[in-house]
N, C-alpha and C positions, 0 to 999 in steps of 0.2 A: 655385630648379630649372631648373633647362637642359636643353631637352630636344633630344636628335638629329630632324636631318632624318631625314621618315621616309619621300618618296621621292625625295629628292635625293643623290649623290653625291659623285663627285668628278668622273667622267665622263660618267653618265649620270642620266636620272631615271627612274620608274616612271611612266607615264602610264596612263588614263582607254582603255579600249578605245572603238575609234571607225570603225565597218561601213566608210568612205571608207579606210582603211585595208589594204584585204581585196587592191582593185587591188596596191599592191606585195608584199601575204602571195602573192598569188599569182606576182606573178614569179618569187619565191624558191623557186618546185614545180621550178622550171622546171635547179635548182643541186642537180645528182646528191648530190654532200658535203651539202651541206648535209640533203636530204632520208633520205640514210643515216645519220648522224651520232639523227637523230630518232626513229627507226622502227624495227621489225622490219618491218613492210609493204612488200613493194614500191615502190620509187621511180615515182610520176609527176608529169607536172605537173598541176596543178590550175586551173579556171578562177575568177574572180573569183567565181563562186555559187556553186562547189562549194566555197571558201574560207568563203563563207557561210555554209553548210550545215552543213561541219565546226564552224567555230564555234559554232552552237545547241546541240551535246551537251555547251557549257563553261555553259549557261547556266543554270546550277545555285544555288543560296544557300554548297553547302559548298568550290564552284572561286575562289578571290582569282586571278585571271590579268590582268596587269598588258603594256603596248607600253612596250619599251625603246626612249628617246627621247633621242639624243647633248644633251649642254647648250652643246656649244658653235653648235650652228644647229637642231638640235629635232629632225634626223633620226632616222627609226624604222630602228629595224640588230635588232630581236628583241622578244622575248616572255621572260617570268616566270609559272609557275603554278603555285599552290598548289591539294593538291587535299587538304582538310581531314577525317579522321575525327576527329570529336570527342570518340567515347567512347576513344578511344586517344591521345587531345593530341598524332596527328603525322598529319604532310603529306606528301602526293608530292610531291615537284618537281619540275618541268622546265626547262628552258629552251632557247632558242634563238636565236643569231646568224643573221641572214638574212640579211643584207648582208655580204659577203665581205673587204670594205673593210676592217671593222671587224675580221675575227678574229683573235686572237693580238694582240693590241696594247691588253687590260684592261681593257675596255669589257664582256665577260661578266664578269667577275671582280668589277667594279665593283658589277654590276646583280648578280649573286649576292649577294654581302656586303648591298644592301638589302634583298631576299629574306628572307635567315636573319634582319634585325634587324626586317622586316616579323612575322615569322613569331614569333619569342619574344618582341618586347616589344610588338606592338598584340594578336595572335592571342590570345596565351599559350600556346602551343603546350609541347610537352615533347622533342619528337624532330623533325626533321625527315630522310625517307630521300629514297634514288635508287639510279636503276640507271641502268649506261651499257656499252656495250659495250667488251668489252676493244680493238678498232683504235681510239677514242678516246680516243691516250693524251693529247693537249693539255686535255681536259678532267677525266680522273682525276689529273692534276696538280695544277690545279687545284682538284678536290673537296676531295681529300689537305691541297695550303697552308693551306684555307678551315677544316681540322679534321676533316671525315669521316671516318669510319672504313669499310674495308673490313670489312662481315660476312659475304656469301656470294655463290657466288658459280652461275649457272646454264652448264654445262661445255658448248659445243659447242652452244648452242642456236639460234643463226644462223647462215645459209649463203646465203655474197655471194664472189661470181667466183668459185668452186669450193673454198673455202675454207671452213672450222669456226671461228664464233668464238663463247666465251663474257659472258653476261651477269653484270655484276657490279652489288652489291648493294652501296652502303652507306647507311651514317648519322651522327647527329650530333644529341646528345643536349645541351638549355638550358648544364648547367653546361662541359660541352663547349667549346659555343659564348663561354660567357660570359667563358672564362677564358682563349682566345683573341682573342678582340675585345678586352679588355683591357692585349695585348702589341700590339697592330695601335694 
């Protein structure tokens, strides 16, 4: 039996959390585009200490968070996280590519595929869910191409720059992922 690599994709690897990364992650918070893709809260720069404190909230046994590092030179470029609800066999997925030099070049897609493989094959989940703002069209294309199905919309929930935006909910079930992963 030949097992697929668990943490290594074609462009990136999923790496362990390291507090030394928090300085780089604090620099990412100065990027308005990055911050506005991640959260509905008001964007604001964070210090390394604030990132340390923010990361503490994810220190629980039901959150599986990884750093995204490039294969070619081990550059830290982002994160993925799965917050598991074991009774439902579901995880809420989050991803961020903090380094702008690596956006739109397939690194996030590769990390997404690794995270789904981890969720379904390693954690034994049945479903992965996520939400995305309607203005994040690049992410929406990636999610739909990966097999996620649009399941719902919170209409005009977000107000940014004088305009209202929707939050869109997506999900992918294990059998949908298995069907799609065999094609690629």
